[in-house]
C-alpha positions in Angstrom: 84.5 102.3 111.5 83.9 99.6 109.0 81.6 96.7 108.2 81.8 93.4 110.2 82.5 90.3 108.1 80.3 87.2 108.3 79.9 83.8 106.8 79.5 83.9 103.1 81.5 87.1 102.6 84.3 86.9 100.0 88.1 87.2 100.0 89.2 88.6 96.6 92.8 87.8 95.9 95.0 90.2 93.9 96.0 89.1 90.4 99.7 89.9 91.0 101.8 88.1 93.7 105.3 89.4 93.1 106.3 88.1 89.6 103.3 85.7 89.6 100.1 86.5 87.7 97.4 84.6 89.6 93.9 83.5 88.5 91.7 82.4 91.3 88.0 82.4 92.3 87.0 84.3 95.5 87.5 82.6 98.8 84.4 82.2 101.0 84.6 83.1 104.7 83.1 80.9 107.4 82.4 82.6 110.7 82.7 80.8 114.1 81.5 83.4 116.6 78.2 83.1 118.5 77.0 86.4 117.1 74.9 86.8 113.9 74.2 89.6 111.4 71.1 89.1 109.3 71.2 85.4 110.1 74.8 84.9 109.1 77.5 84.0 111.7 80.0 86.9 112.3 83.7 86.2 111.6 86.3 86.5 114.4 90.0 86.9 114.1 91.3 83.5 113.0 88.4 82.7 110.8 90.3 84.2 107.8 92.8 81.3 108.1 90.1 78.9 106.9 90.1 80.5 103.4 92.0 78.3 101.0 91.6 78.6 97.3 93.1 76.7 94.4 94.7 79.0 91.8 96.7 78.9 88.6 99.6 81.2 87.9 102.2 82.2 85.3 105.0 84.6 85.1 106.5 86.5 82.1 109.4 84.0 82.0 107.2 81.0 82.8 104.1 81.1 80.5 103.0 77.5 80.9 100.6 77.7 83.9 101.4 76.2 87.2 99.1 75.8 90.2 99.0 76.6 93.9 97.0 77.2 97.0 96.2 80.7 98.1 95.8 81.4 101.8 95.3 84.5 103.9 98.3 84.8 106.1 97.5 88.0 108.1 95.1 90.8 108.7 96.2 94.5 108.9 95.2 96.6 112.0 92.1 98.1 110.3 90.6 94.6 109.8 90.4 93.9 113.5 87.7 95.4 115.7 89.1 97.0 118.8 85.9 98.0 120.6 83.6 95.0 119.8 84.5 91.5 120.9 82.7 88.2 120.5 83.9 85.4 122.9 86.9 87.6 123.8 88.2 87.5 120.3 88.2 90.6 118.0 85.7 90.6 115.1 87.0 90.8 111.5 86.3 94.0 109.6 86.3 94.6 105.8 89.2 97.0 106.3 91.8 97.7 103.6 94.1 94.8 102.4 94.9 91.4 104.0 98.2 89.6 103.4 98.2 86.3 101.5 100.5 83.7 100.1 100.5 81.5 97.0 102.1 78.1 97.9 103.1 76.5 94.6 101.9 72.9 94.2 102.7 72.5 90.5 105.4 74.8 89.2 104.8 77.0 86.1 107.3 76.3 83.3 109.3 78.1 80.7 108.8 77.2 77.0 111.8 75.0 77.3 110.2 73.1 80.2 112.3 74.6 83.0 110.1 74.6 86.2 109.7 77.6 88.5 112.4 77.5 91.2 110.2 79.4 93.7 107.9 77.5 96.1 106.0 80.6 97.3 104.8 84.1 96.3 103.5 86.8 98.6 100.6 89.1 97.8 97.3 90.3 99.3 93.7 90.9 98.6 90.5 92.6 99.9 87.3 91.5 101.5 83.8 92.0 100.0 80.8 91.8 102.3 77.1 91.8 101.8 76.7 93.3 105.3 75.5 96.9 104.9 74.2 97.3 108.5 76.6 96.4 111.3 79.9 98.3 111.7 82.6 98.3 114.4 85.8 100.1 115.2 
């Protein structure tokens, strides 16, 4: 049993995505269900896809910062409520770790100016919620 996520809760992205060292602000969730917890709309599966964050990144070999977009690409099983549903879609729970991707928009560079050959890095993150009342399984 874990806490239900709602509008305003945060997605905290890891600082390491493979070889990439990522610096990013938290992403803010926006719920779309009809249910509310303490006045904030509850998040349903699919709402996590609306989190998009601009980030900078480097690697050991590419110390001149590049940029990219961070997105949540998937939830793990403990982040989906199985017994509580809103509009027939599972609620999103805090759970353990979501899956995420850094899509490179401006490649990081080596000291010689060689750009990063990779267009994407995989990683993850965790949710932080202000909801301390409502839980689901």
